[in-house]
C-alpha positions, -999 to 999 in steps of 0.1 A, spaced: 216 -444 500 233 -443 464 227 -477 463 192 -479 469 183 -444 441 206 -463 412 182 -492 421 156 -468 416 167 -449 390 174 -486 368 134 -496 375 125 -460 363 144 -466 331 166 -437 336 201 -434 331 227 -407 341 255 -403 312 283 -384 325 319 -379 310 322 -417 303 332 -427 269 300 -421 243 306 -455 226 308 -469 257 275 -452 271 259 -461 240 261 -499 242 252 -497 275 217 -481 265 207 -499 238 217 -532 256 187 -511 285 166 -507 257 163 -542 243 145 -546 280 130 -518 280 108 -500 257 118 -463 270 149 -448 285 156 -417 301 194 -400 295 195 -370 321 226 -349 319 236 -320 333 261 -290 327 290 -302 308 279 -338 302 250 -325 283 270 -331 247 278 -365 258 238 -372 263 231 -355 231 258 -377 210 246 -411 228 207 -402 218 222 -395 181 239 -426 178 214 -448 191 182 -433 168 208 -426 136 233 -452 135 230 -481 157 195 -488 156 179 -466 123 143 -472 129 138 -487 156 139 -465 188 132 -426 184 136 -397 204 99 -390 221 111 -360 238 135 -338 249 132 -313 282 153 -286 293 158 -267 324 183 -247 345 185 -247 382 202 -222 401 222 -225 434 207 -203 460 229 -179 474 254 -178 453 238 -171 415 259 -206 396 233 -220 370 236 -254 360 216 -265 330 202 -297 327 188 -321 298 165 -354 297 161 -374 269 136 -395 265 143 -427 239 116 -449 230 109 -481 206 87 -467 178 
């Protein structure tokens, strides 16, 4: 089931950011941006700073002026009954 979701995410240009090294993730995202015109970085909880760092590396350091951050969506998801809340972020990067 995860393979199907992963394949559909790659078709849509969605990349889930985890706790992998930031520079490694940034180079992978940059390689996918060369193929696609738009990429969506998604992160939850404590991996949000990594997604922000990847977006800043791509738009500010690696490919200055070629790519831009189009939109940032912030959200909070509450688990039913428990009351725990988890923040989520989607960062949309596209070519200028």
